[in-house]
C-alpha positions as CSV (number, residue, x, y, z in Angstrom):
1,X,140.6,8.9,162.6
2,X,143.1,11.3,161.1
3,X,143.4,14.9,162.2
4,X,143.4,17.8,159.8
5,X,144.9,20.9,161.4
6,X,143.7,24.2,159.9
7,X,146.8,26.5,159.8
8,X,145.2,29.8,160.8
9,X,144.7,31.7,164.0
10,X,142.0,33.9,162.4
11,X,138.7,32.6,163.9
12,X,136.6,34.2,161.2
13,X,138.7,32.6,158.5
14,X,138.6,29.3,160.3
15,X,134.8,29.4,160.5
16,X,134.6,30.2,156.8
17,X,137.0,27.3,155.9
18,X,134.9,24.9,158.0
19,X,131.6,26.0,156.4
20,X,133.0,25.5,152.9
21,X,134.8,22.3,153.6
22,X,131.8,20.8,155.3
23,X,132.0,17.3,156.9
24,X,135.0,15.4,155.5
25,X,135.0,11.6,156.0
26,X,137.6,10.1,158.3
27,X,138.9,13.4,159.5
28,X,138.8,15.3,162.7
29,X,139.2,19.0,161.9
30,X,141.4,20.8,164.5
31,X,142.0,24.5,165.1
32,X,145.6,25.7,165.3
33,X,144.9,27.0,168.8
34,X,145.1,23.3,169.9
35,X,148.8,23.6,169.4
36,X,149.9,26.7,171.4
37,X,153.5,25.8,171.1
38,X,153.5,26.8,167.4
39,X,154.9,30.3,167.2
40,X,154.3,32.8,164.4
41,X,155.0,31.4,161.0
42,X,156.9,33.9,158.8
43,X,155.3,34.3,155.4
44,X,158.4,34.8,153.2
45,X,157.0,33.7,149.9
46,X,156.6,35.9,146.9
47,X,153.3,34.3,145.9
48,X,150.2,33.1,147.7
49,X,151.1,29.6,146.7
50,X,154.5,29.8,148.3
51,X,153.1,31.2,151.5
52,X,150.4,28.5,151.7
53,X,153.1,25.9,151.3
54,X,155.3,27.4,154.0
55,X,152.4,27.4,156.5
56,X,151.2,24.0,155.7
57,X,154.7,22.4,156.0
58,X,155.4,24.3,159.3
59,X,152.2,23.1,160.9
60,X,152.4,19.5,159.7
61,X,156.1,19.3,160.7
62,X,155.3,20.5,164.2
63,X,152.1,18.5,164.8
64,X,152.9,15.4,162.8
65,X,149.4,15.6,161.4
66,X,147.7,16.4,158.1
67,X,147.5,20.2,157.7
68,X,145.7,22.6,155.5
69,X,146.9,26.2,155.0
70,X,145.6,29.0,152.8
71,X,147.0,32.3,151.7
72,X,144.8,34.7,150.0
73,X,144.7,38.4,149.1
74,X,143.6,41.2,146.8
75,X,145.4,42.2,143.6
76,X,144.5,45.6,142.1
77,X,145.2,46.2,138.5
78,X,145.9,49.9,138.9
79,X,148.4,49.2,141.6
80,X,150.3,46.6,139.6
81,X,148.9,43.7,141.6
82,X,149.3,45.3,145.0
83,X,148.6,44.7,147.9
84,X,149.0,41.0,146.8
85,X,150.8,38.9,149.4
86,X,150.9,41.9,151.7
87,X,147.1,42.3,151.8
88,X,146.8,41.6,155.5
89,X,149.6,44.0,156.4
90,X,149.2,46.6,153.6
91,X,149.1,49.5,156.1
92,X,151.7,48.0,158.4
93,X,152.3,44.9,160.5
94,X,149.8,46.0,163.1
95,X,147.2,47.2,160.7
96,X,143.6,46.2,161.0
97,X,141.0,45.9,158.2
98,X,139.9,49.5,158.5
99,X,143.5,50.8,158.1
100,X,144.1,48.6,155.1
101,X,140.9,49.7,153.4
102,X,141.8,53.4,154.2
103,X,145.2,53.0,152.5
104,X,143.7,51.3,149.4
105,X,141.1,54.0,149.1
106,X,143.7,56.7,149.4
107,X,145.9,55.2,146.7
108,X,143.0,54.8,144.3
109,X,141.5,58.3,144.9
110,X,140.6,59.8,141.6
111,X,141.0,56.5,139.7
112,X,138.1,56.0,137.3
113,X,135.9,53.0,137.6
114,X,137.0,51.4,134.4
115,X,140.6,51.2,135.8
116,X,139.5,49.8,139.2
117,X,139.6,46.1,138.2
118,X,140.8,43.7,140.8
119,X,140.8,40.1,141.8
120,X,141.0,38.0,144.9
121,X,143.2,34.9,144.8
122,X,143.4,32.0,147.3
123,X,145.9,29.2,147.4
124,X,145.3,26.2,149.6
125,X,148.2,23.8,150.4
126,X,147.8,20.4,152.0
127,X,150.7,18.7,153.7
128,X,151.4,15.7,155.8
129,X,154.5,14.7,157.7
130,X,156.2,13.6,154.5
131,X,155.7,16.9,152.7
132,X,153.3,18.8,150.4
133,X,150.5,16.7,149.0
134,X,149.1,19.3,146.6
135,X,148.0,22.9,146.2
136,X,144.7,24.2,144.9
137,X,144.0,27.8,143.7
138,X,140.9,29.9,143.2
139,X,140.2,33.3,141.8
140,X,137.3,35.8,141.6
141,X,137.2,39.0,139.6
142,X,135.6,42.3,140.6
143,X,136.0,46.1,140.9
144,X,137.2,48.2,143.8
145,X,134.3,50.4,145.0
146,X,134.7,54.1,145.9
147,X,133.5,53.5,149.4
148,X,133.0,50.4,151.6
149,X,129.6,48.9,151.8
150,X,128.2,46.0,153.9
151,X,128.9,44.4,157.2
152,X,129.5,40.8,156.3
153,X,132.8,39.2,155.6
154,X,136.2,40.6,156.6
155,X,139.3,42.2,155.1
156,X,138.7,44.0,151.8
157,X,135.2,42.5,151.4
158,X,133.4,45.9,151.8
159,X,135.3,47.4,148.9
160,X,135.2,44.4,146.5
161,X,132.3,45.0,144.2
162,X,130.9,42.3,142.0
163,X,129.2,43.8,138.9
164,X,127.2,40.7,138.2
165,X,125.5,40.9,141.7
166,X,125.5,44.6,142.1
167,X,126.9,44.2,145.6
168,X,130.2,44.1,147.4
169,X,131.3,40.8,149.0
170,X,130.4,42.3,152.4
171,X,126.8,42.9,151.2
172,X,126.2,39.3,150.1
173,X,124.7,36.7,152.3
174,X,127.3,34.2,153.5
175,X,125.6,31.4,151.6
176,X,126.0,33.3,148.3
177,X,129.5,34.5,149.0
178,X,130.7,31.0,150.0
179,X,129.4,29.7,146.7
180,X,131.4,32.0,144.5
181,X,134.4,33.2,146.4
182,X,138.1,32.6,145.6
183,X,138.4,30.6,148.8
184,X,135.4,28.5,147.9
185,X,136.8,27.7,144.5
186,X,140.2,26.7,146.0
187,X,138.6,24.7,148.8
188,X,136.3,22.7,146.4
189,X,139.5,21.5,144.7
190,X,141.2,21.0,148.1
191,X,138.3,18.9,149.4
192,X,138.6,16.6,146.4
193,X,142.4,16.3,146.9
194,X,141.8,15.4,150.6
195,X,139.3,12.7,149.7
196,X,141.7,11.2,147.2
197,X,144.5,11.3,149.7
198,X,142.4,9.6,152.3
199,X,141.4,6.9,149.9
200,X,145.0,6.3,149.0
201,X,146.3,6.2,152.5
202,X,143.4,3.9,153.6
203,X,144.4,1.4,151.0
204,X,148.1,1.6,151.8
205,X,147.3,1.2,155.5
206,X,145.5,-2.1,155.0
């Protein structure tokens, strides 16, 4: 059975990825913590796609296994797409979710609701020891709320308001969020790509 190493040290993200991916045939899904020798992976890309590729290649190169890495973040129209690839460290390298949210609220103070459009983007890269197999991307659009609401999710979820649901991401049940999120949309594609890869490699291994 092949291993699929999930290239994240964020336990909450790992759990969400597992929930969305579900049971994949012929794959043993492994947490990055199983490889403590892998040091921090510097995300030097200018896009989510580039960062996902960097992480997937680094993990696959180190482990020799199939790897899956995602990079995702929030892009706010009124801030010319910021925080973008700097979403997790918007308020500094050691910033937590509360600090990032506080900075975003400060920058948007006084901005009318019609100019608070935003979107989440997720890029998921899959690699094996030979290189990148493919990259999937997903997006969901919303509005930045005046104040955080809800206790579910993580990151900017409490501020990301979905007009069609009348709730923020953090107010939605996990089952609902997982069915509409940017990560879900990217991972649905990634799951299909993994199945196709496994089918190809199974045939070539015969």
